[in-house]
C-alpha positions in Angstrom: 61.6 152.0 151.6 59.0 152.2 149.1 60.8 155.4 147.3 64.2 153.5 147.0 62.5 150.5 145.4 60.8 152.9 142.7 64.2 154.1 141.7 65.5 150.6 140.6 65.6 150.2 136.8 62.9 147.9 135.4 64.0 144.8 132.9 61.9 142.7 130.9 62.3 138.8 131.3 63.9 138.8 128.2 66.7 141.5 128.8 67.2 139.8 132.1 67.8 136.2 130.3 69.7 138.0 127.8 72.2 139.6 130.2 72.7 136.2 132.0 73.3 134.4 128.7 76.1 137.2 127.8 77.7 137.1 131.3 77.8 133.0 131.4 78.9 132.6 127.6 81.7 135.4 128.1 82.8 133.9 131.2 82.9 130.2 130.1 84.3 130.4 126.6 85.5 126.8 126.4 85.2 124.3 129.2 86.0 120.6 129.7 83.7 118.5 132.1 84.3 115.1 133.4 81.3 113.3 134.6 78.8 110.2 134.6 76.1 110.1 131.6 72.5 110.1 133.0 69.3 110.5 131.1 70.0 110.3 127.0 67.2 111.6 124.6 67.6 111.3 120.8 64.5 113.0 119.4 63.5 113.1 115.6 65.1 116.3 115.2 68.5 114.6 115.5 69.8 116.7 118.1 71.2 114.8 121.4 70.2 115.7 124.8 71.5 114.2 127.9 73.0 114.8 131.5 76.1 114.8 132.9 76.6 114.1 136.8 78.6 113.6 139.8 77.4 112.8 143.2 76.4 116.6 144.0 75.3 118.2 140.7 73.7 117.2 137.4 74.3 119.5 134.4 72.2 119.6 131.1 74.0 119.2 127.8 73.1 119.1 124.1 74.8 118.0 120.9 73.3 119.6 117.7 72.5 117.6 114.7 75.8 117.1 112.3 78.2 118.0 115.3 79.2 114.5 116.4 79.2 111.4 114.1 81.8 108.8 115.4 81.6 110.0 118.9 78.0 109.1 119.3 79.0 105.6 120.6 80.5 107.1 123.8 77.0 108.2 124.9 76.0 105.2 127.0 74.0 105.8 130.0 76.4 105.1 133.4 79.4 105.7 131.3 82.3 108.4 132.4 83.1 110.8 129.7 84.4 114.1 129.0 82.7 116.7 127.2 84.1 119.4 125.7 82.0 122.8 124.8 80.8 126.1 125.8 78.2 127.1 128.6 75.0 128.6 127.4 71.6 129.4 128.9 68.1 128.3 127.8 65.9 131.0 128.3 62.6 129.0 127.7 63.1 127.0 130.8 65.4 129.6 132.6 68.5 127.3 133.2 72.0 127.1 131.6 73.5 123.9 129.7 76.5 122.6 127.9 76.9 122.9 124.2 78.8 119.9 123.5 81.4 119.9 120.6 83.3 117.0 121.2 83.0 113.8 123.7 85.4 110.9 124.4 85.7 108.5 127.4 87.3 109.2 130.3 90.5 107.5 131.4 92.8 104.9 129.4 90.6 101.9 130.3 87.4 103.5 128.8 89.5 104.4 125.6 90.8 100.7 125.4 87.4 99.3 125.8 86.2 101.2 123.0 89.2 100.4 121.0 88.4 96.7 121.6 84.5 97.3 120.5 85.9 99.1 117.4 88.2 96.7 116.3 85.7 93.7 116.7 83.0 95.6 114.6 85.6 96.6 111.8 86.6 93.0 112.1 83.3 91.6 111.4 83.0 93.8 108.5 85.9 92.1 107.1 88.0 95.3 106.8 91.3 93.7 108.2 91.0 90.3 105.8 94.4 89.6 104.3 92.7 89.1 100.9 91.7 92.9 101.1 95.5 93.9 101.2 97.4 95.5 98.3 100.8 94.6 97.4 103.3 97.1 98.2 104.6 98.3 94.6 108.9 97.1 94.4 110.2 100.8 93.4 107.3 103.1 93.6 108.0 106.2 91.3 106.3 108.7 93.6 105.6 108.1 97.5 103.0 110.4 99.2 103.5 110.9 103.0 100.7 112.0 105.4 102.3 113.2 108.6 103.1 116.5 110.6 105.5 118.7 108.4 106.6 120.6 111.8 107.9 116.9 113.4 111.0 115.0 112.9 109.1 112.1 111.5 109.0 113.3 108.0 112.7 114.4 107.8 113.7 110.7 109.2 111.6 109.2 106.4 113.1 111.4 103.8 116.8 110.6 105.3 116.0 107.0 105.3 114.7 107.1 101.3 117.3 109.1 100.4 120.1 106.3 101.9 118.4 103.4 100.1 116.9 104.6 96.7 115.9 108.3 96.4 112.3 108.7 95.3 109.9 111.4 94.6 108.1 112.2 97.9 105.1 114.5 98.1 104.0 115.6 101.8 100.3 116.1 102.5 101.0 117.9 106.1 98.3 117.3 108.8 98.0 117.5 112.5 98.6 113.9 114.1 96.9 114.4 117.3 93.6 116.4 118.2 90.2 117.2 117.4 91.0 117.7 113.5 93.7 115.0 113.1 91.1 112.2 112.4 89.4 114.4 109.8 92.5 115.9 108.2 94.0 112.2 107.9 91.1 111.1 106.2 90.9 114.0 103.9 94.5 113.4 102.9 94.3 109.8 102.1 91.1 110.5 99.7 92.8 113.7 98.3 95.7 111.4 97.1 93.5 109.1 95.7 91.2 111.6 94.0 90.9 112.5 90.1 91.3 116.4 90.8 94.8 115.6 92.6 96.1 113.5 89.6 95.5 116.5 87.4 98.0 118.6 89.1 100.5 115.7 90.0 101.3 112.1 89.1 99.2 110.1 91.6 101.7 108.4 94.4 102.4 104.5 93.7 102.5 104.4 97.5 101.4 106.1 100.7 102.9 106.3 104.0 100.8 107.5 107.0 103.4 108.1 110.2 103.7 110.1 113.3 105.9 109.7 116.6 105.2 107.9 119.5 102.4 108.7 122.3 99.9 107.9 124.7 96.5 106.1 123.6 95.0 109.5 123.9 97.5 111.1 121.7 97.0 108.3 119.0 93.2 108.2 119.2 92.8 110.0 116.1 94.1 106.9 114.1 91.6 104.8 115.7 88.5 106.7 114.4 86.1 105.5 112.0 86.6 108.1 109.3 90.4 107.2 108.8 89.8 103.3 109.0 87.3 103.4 106.1 89.4 105.9 104.2 92.5 103.4 104.5 90.0 100.3 103.6 88.8 102.4 100.6 92.2 103.5 99.2 93.1 102.2 95.9 96.9 103.2 96.6 98.8 101.0 98.7 99.2 102.2 102.2 101.8 101.8 105.1 101.0 102.7 108.4 103.9 103.7 110.9 102.1 105.4 113.8 104.0 105.5 117.0 106.7 103.1 118.4 106.7 99.3 117.9 104.8 98.5 121.1 102.1 101.1 120.0 99.2 99.9 118.1 96.1 101.6 116.4 93.3 100.6 114.2 95.0 101.8 111.2 97.7 98.8 111.6 95.1 96.4 111.1 93.5 97.9 108.0 96.6 99.2 106.4 98.2 96.9 103.5 101.5 96.8 105.5 102.2 98.0 109.5 105.7 99.2 110.1 107.0 99.6 113.5 108.5 103.0 113.3 108.3 105.7 110.4 112.2 104.7 109.5 111.2 101.3 109.1 108.3 102.3 106.7 111.0 104.0 104.3 112.9 100.8 104.7 109.7 98.8 103.5 109.0 101.3 101.0 112.2 100.9 98.8 114.4 98.4 98.3 118.3 99.3 98.8 120.1 100.6 95.6 123.5 98.8 96.4 122.0 95.6 97.1 120.1 95.8 93.7 123.3 96.6 92.0 125.2 93.4 93.6 122.2 91.5 92.5 122.3 92.5 89.2 126.2 92.4 88.9 125.7 88.5 90.0 123.0 88.1 87.3 125.1 89.1 84.6 128.0 87.0 85.5 125.8 84.1 85.7 124.4 85.1 82.1 128.1 85.1 80.8 128.6 81.7 82.2 125.6 80.5 80.6 126.5 81.9 77.2 130.2 80.4 77.3 128.7 77.0 78.4 126.0 77.1 75.5 128.8 78.1 72.8 130.9 75.2 74.2 127.7 73.0 73.4 127.2 74.1 70.1 130.5 73.7 69.1 130.3 70.3 70.1 127.3 69.8 68.1 129.1 71.4 65.1 131.9 68.9 65.3 129.3 66.1 65.6 127.7 67.5 62.2 131.1 67.7 60.5 131.4 64.2 60.9 128.1 63.2 59.5 129.1 65.3 56.6 132.1 63.4 56.1 130.0 60.2 56.1 127.7 61.8 53.5 130.7 62.5 51.3 131.8 58.7 51.5 128.1 57.5 50.8 127.9 59.5 47.8 131.3 58.6 46.3 129.9 54.9 46.5 126.7 56.0 44.2 128.8 58.1 41.9 131.1 55.1 41.5 128.3 52.8 40.8 127.0 55.2 38.1 130.4 55.7 36.2 130.5 51.8 36.1 127.2 51.6 34.5 128.1 54.2 32.2 131.1 52.3 31.1 129.3 49.0 30.7 125.7 50.6 28.8 128.0 50.8 25.4 128.9 47.1 25.5 125.4 46.2 26.5 123.8 48.0 23.7 126.2 46.6 21.2 125.6 43.0 22.8 121.7 43.5 22.4 122.5 44.7 18.5 124.3 42.1 17.9 122.0 39.4 18.9 119.3 41.0 16.9 121.8 41.2 14.0 122.3 37.6 14.0 118.5 36.8 14.7 118.0 38.9 11.3 120.5 36.4 9.3 118.9 33.4 10.1 115.8 34.9 8.8 114.9 34.5 5.1 116.2 38.0 4.2 114.8 37.3 0.6 111.3 37.3 2.1 111.7 40.4 4.3 110.7 43.5 2.4 112.9 46.2 3.0 110.3 49.0 4.5 109.4 46.5 7.0 113.0 46.2 8.0 113.4 49.7 8.2 110.1 50.0 10.1 111.6 47.7 12.7 114.9 49.4 12.9 113.0 52.6 13.6 110.9 50.8 16.2 114.1 49.7 18.2 115.8 53.1 18.0 112.6 54.6 19.6 113.0 52.0 22.4 116.6 52.8 22.9 116.1 56.5 22.9 113.2 56.0 25.4 115.9 54.0 27.3 118.6 56.5 27.6 115.7 58.9 28.6 114.7 56.8 31.7 118.6 56.6 32.6 119.3 60.2 32.4 116.2 61.1 34.4 117.1 58.3 37.0 120.7 59.8 37.1 119.3 63.4 37.5 116.8 62.6 40.3 119.7 60.6 42.3 122.0 64.1 41.8 119.2 66.1 43.2 118.0 64.2 45.9 122.1 64.1 47.1 122.4 67.7 46.7 119.2 68.6 48.4 120.7 66.3 51.3 123.7 68.3 51.6 122.2 71.4 51.0 120.1 71.0 54.4 123.1 69.9 56.2 125.0 73.0 55.2 122.0 75.2 56.5 121.9 73.0 59.8 125.5 74.0 60.0 125.2 77.7 59.2 122.3 77.9 61.7 124.3 76.4 64.5 127.8 78.0 63.7 129.0 80.1 66.5 129.7 83.0 63.8 125.9 83.7 64.5 126.7 83.8 67.9 129.1 86.8 67.1 126.9 88.6 64.9 124.8 89.3 68.1 127.7 91.2 69.5 129.7 88.8 71.3 133.7 88.1 70.9 135.9 84.9 71.3 139.2 85.7 72.9 142.2 83.2 72.4 145.6 83.1 73.4 148.6 82.5 71.2 148.2 79.0 71.4 144.4 79.6 70.2 143.2 78.5 73.8 140.0 80.4 75.0 140.7 82.9 77.7 137.6 83.4 79.9 139.0 85.5 82.8 141.0 88.5 83.4 143.7 86.3 85.1 144.4 84.4 82.2 144.2 87.1 79.8 147.3 88.9 81.8 149.0 85.9 81.8 148.7 85.4 77.8 149.8 89.0 77.4 148.8 88.8 73.7 145.4 87.8 72.6 143.5 87.3 69.1 140.0 88.4 69.6 137.4 87.3 67.0 134.5 89.4 66.1 131.8 88.3 63.6 133.6 90.3 60.5 137.4 90.1 61.5 140.1 89.2 64.1 142.3 91.5 65.5 145.5 91.2 67.9 146.1 92.9 71.1 148.5 93.3 73.7 147.3 93.0 77.4 148.6 96.0 79.8 147.9 95.0 83.3 146.8 98.1 85.7 148.3 97.3 88.9 
């Protein structure tokens, strides 16, 4: 018996530990374990140690520093979780343990409880406030779509955009469920907003984050904190279109607009081109009617000014007549004045008046007459200038309000043979022959109806 034992190969403790380690790690490459959380330890090193247990056994678990971030909130003693990781051994204590890569609550009830907890946290931070939401651009030039390129969602969005109003679309393909989904979606949002992205392409005016329907677990990536904060910090407006109308994720609360389906998101993103064309057509018709009304109003004002000009002519004619009467009477008045002065001279003793004194008086009187003549001429000139300026101002007003200025801006006036205005296609066809007045000339045309 002793001889048989002496033939066995000897192993060191380390060799045995290493052999067991290789065997276990090769056998359990990646496992998913469900259980209740027991003791949880978070030392200063940053690593997390905890136990998972059921009614019969306990399993030691470790989470290395920087492995889990958002999922740490799941780690509460007594809660049931699902841990994903690989089995390895710890030779220092001759025991095995689970190195955890991901952890999440077990069952829809646990996920919903976590959903409500996160929702309240973000609500308290104000991330869902209406005041934070950015307006959706009326007609974005470039639309960025964040979804999976292999699914039907992207094709549905493209098809609806093409039907309504084709736009430039840039796809940033991401996995829409699974471990990498949240991180990749957040990277896409940050990437679209980044300066480096603008150097290569024009930055989108609008982002659509979309995926098809699914269970709460399938859509869970859109409830992760990294996605919520990326949306909240986005400078580009975002429409969320996750799942069907009855599906709700936290991204729906923080997004600037929530669409019930990806197709509805495309409808929110752009207006309908045909409807816009009809609106423009209606506005043009209203503008035409407004212009016709304005022209008619100006014509009435011109008629009123024309009557005023006729009244001015009558007023001026009265002044002209008075002036003519004064000019006719002036010589007689002057002669009468001279006659009176002459009679006064005869009454004087002419013999005592020196000749030089008489001549001096005559020159003085003559100078007075010249001054009177100048005053009369100046008065006449002032009257004429005043009336001329008044007429010039009236003419300027008439010219400014003339319909000719409207014609000079590219409009025209259409009349029939009786010079009645033609304002519709029906009346133009009935008239048969039309006169079209432009700013520089008028032409005659014959209307031919296309039936």
